[in-house]
C-alpha positions as CSV (number, residue, x, y, z in Angstrom):
1,X,76.2,101.3,101.5
2,X,77.9,103.7,103.7
3,X,78.0,100.9,107.0
4,X,79.2,98.6,104.4
5,X,82.6,100.5,103.5
6,X,83.2,100.7,107.5
7,X,83.5,96.9,107.2
8,X,86.4,94.9,108.3
9,X,86.1,92.4,105.1
10,X,85.3,95.6,102.8
11,X,88.3,97.7,104.2
12,X,90.2,94.3,104.0
13,X,89.2,93.9,99.9
14,X,89.9,97.7,98.9
15,X,92.5,98.9,100.9
16,X,95.5,97.9,100.1
17,X,94.4,99.2,96.8
18,X,93.5,102.6,97.9
19,X,97.2,102.8,99.9
20,X,98.6,101.8,96.7
21,X,96.6,104.6,95.2
22,X,97.9,107.1,97.7
23,X,101.2,106.0,97.3
24,X,100.8,106.6,93.3
25,X,99.9,109.7,94.2
26,X,102.6,110.6,96.7
27,X,105.0,109.7,93.8
28,X,103.2,111.7,91.4
29,X,103.3,115.1,93.6
30,X,107.1,114.4,94.8
31,X,108.2,114.2,91.1
32,X,106.1,117.3,90.3
33,X,107.7,119.4,93.2
34,X,110.9,118.7,92.4
35,X,111.4,119.0,89.2
36,X,109.6,122.8,89.7
37,X,112.6,122.9,92.3
38,X,114.6,122.4,89.8
39,X,113.9,124.7,87.1
40,X,113.3,127.8,89.8
41,X,116.6,127.0,91.5
42,X,115.0,126.1,95.1
43,X,117.0,123.7,97.4
44,X,115.3,121.0,99.0
45,X,116.0,117.6,100.6
46,X,113.6,115.0,100.8
47,X,114.5,111.7,102.4
48,X,111.8,108.5,102.0
49,X,111.9,106.4,105.2
50,X,112.0,102.1,104.4
51,X,112.8,99.7,106.8
52,X,114.6,101.5,108.9
53,X,113.1,103.7,111.5
54,X,114.2,107.3,111.3
55,X,112.2,108.5,113.8
56,X,115.4,109.8,115.8
57,X,115.7,112.4,112.6
58,X,112.0,112.9,112.2
59,X,112.1,114.1,115.8
60,X,114.6,116.7,114.9
61,X,112.0,118.8,113.1
62,X,108.2,120.2,113.0
63,X,105.9,117.1,113.0
64,X,103.9,117.8,110.2
65,X,101.3,114.3,109.4
66,X,100.6,115.7,106.4
67,X,99.7,114.5,102.6
68,X,102.0,114.6,100.1
69,X,101.3,117.5,97.8
70,X,103.5,119.6,95.7
71,X,102.0,122.4,97.1
72,X,103.2,121.5,100.6
73,X,106.5,121.2,99.4
74,X,106.5,123.9,97.9
75,X,105.5,125.8,100.7
76,X,108.0,124.1,103.1
77,X,111.0,125.0,101.2
78,X,109.9,128.0,100.5
79,X,113.1,130.6,101.7
80,X,110.4,132.4,103.3
81,X,110.1,129.7,106.0
82,X,111.9,128.6,108.9
83,X,111.7,125.0,107.8
84,X,113.4,125.4,104.4
85,X,117.0,124.6,105.1
86,X,116.4,121.2,106.6
87,X,115.0,118.5,105.1
88,X,111.7,116.7,104.8
89,X,110.7,113.1,105.8
90,X,108.3,111.1,104.2
91,X,106.9,108.1,106.4
92,X,104.3,105.6,104.8
93,X,104.0,108.3,101.7
94,X,103.0,111.0,104.2
95,X,105.1,114.1,104.9
96,X,106.5,112.9,108.8
97,X,108.2,116.6,109.6
98,X,109.7,119.2,107.8
99,X,112.8,121.5,109.0
100,X,114.7,117.9,109.9
101,X,118.3,118.1,110.6
102,X,120.5,114.8,109.0
103,X,124.0,113.1,109.6
104,X,126.3,115.1,106.9
105,X,128.9,112.6,105.6
106,X,132.0,112.4,107.0
107,X,134.1,111.3,103.3
108,X,136.9,113.8,103.2
109,X,137.3,113.5,99.2
110,X,133.8,114.1,97.8
111,X,133.7,116.8,95.5
112,X,133.9,120.0,96.6
113,X,130.7,120.8,94.3
114,X,128.6,119.5,96.8
115,X,127.2,121.3,99.3
116,X,125.5,120.8,102.6
117,X,122.0,118.9,101.6
118,X,124.0,116.7,99.5
119,X,126.5,116.1,102.4
120,X,123.2,115.5,104.5
121,X,121.8,113.4,101.5
122,X,125.3,111.3,101.3
123,X,125.1,110.9,105.1
124,X,121.8,109.6,105.8
125,X,122.0,107.5,103.4
126,X,125.0,105.7,104.5
127,X,123.7,105.6,108.2
128,X,119.7,104.0,106.7
129,X,118.0,102.7,103.9
130,X,116.6,105.7,103.2
131,X,115.9,107.4,99.8
132,X,116.9,110.8,99.3
133,X,116.3,113.2,97.2
134,X,118.4,116.1,96.5
135,X,117.7,119.4,94.7
136,X,120.8,121.6,94.6
137,X,120.0,125.2,94.5
138,X,123.2,126.6,92.5
139,X,122.7,124.4,89.9
140,X,118.9,123.2,89.2
141,X,120.1,119.5,89.3
142,X,118.2,116.7,91.3
143,X,120.1,113.8,92.6
144,X,119.0,110.4,94.7
145,X,121.4,109.6,97.3
146,X,120.8,105.7,98.5
147,X,123.8,103.4,100.2
148,X,126.4,106.5,100.2
149,X,126.1,107.3,96.5
150,X,124.4,109.8,94.4
151,X,122.5,109.0,91.7
152,X,121.7,111.9,88.8
153,X,118.5,112.7,87.6
154,X,117.6,111.0,84.5
155,X,113.7,112.4,83.4
156,X,110.8,112.5,85.3
157,X,109.6,109.2,83.8
158,X,113.0,107.2,85.2
159,X,112.3,109.3,88.7
160,X,108.5,108.1,88.8
161,X,109.6,104.5,88.1
162,X,111.9,104.4,90.9
163,X,110.2,106.1,93.4
164,X,107.5,104.0,92.4
165,X,109.8,100.8,93.1
166,X,111.0,102.7,96.8
167,X,107.1,103.8,98.2
168,X,106.0,100.2,97.0
169,X,108.9,98.9,99.2
170,X,107.8,100.8,102.1
171,X,104.5,98.9,101.8
172,X,106.3,95.2,101.9
173,X,106.2,94.8,98.4
174,X,109.0,93.3,95.9
175,X,109.8,94.7,93.0
176,X,108.0,92.2,90.9
177,X,105.1,92.8,92.4
178,X,104.4,96.7,91.1
179,X,103.3,96.7,87.4
180,X,105.1,99.8,86.1
181,X,103.4,99.7,82.8
182,X,101.4,102.3,81.5
183,X,97.7,102.2,81.7
184,X,96.0,100.5,78.4
185,X,94.2,103.2,76.0
186,X,90.4,101.9,75.3
187,X,90.4,102.1,71.5
């Protein structure tokens, strides 16, 4: 049985499902982490690589290649670590690096209530197709930056659905290929 799991046929049949399960877990971990950060007013910046390579920004931080876990994100964004002021960059559902420097938006008329984290989130989303989650330390609010625009966080279900689409797209799936309906409960 162990050798069967190593065959190309077996990996081909079950590899995609395993990757999708890893993505779903990554989404759940991100949602759990940012919700906790907002409640505790911990600032955070998490950028998810999509089609445009973010290696330039990954190289500015500390390489991690870590499994996506809320506890790992909590450690990274703890004010007692040197990585907390930078961004976490996510590649293929894994934490690629922490403490990364992102470009700031150059928009002159952005509201003053948006600090450096928000300006970095917008800046990266202007220069790439990344989805960037930003948690405000001052207000405990969560925003998503894409295409140079900020969207306010609605609730954890909305964020989960949104990130499921983002993570699926990083694997080359179209939004229509994703079943976002809740699992059926046995009667």
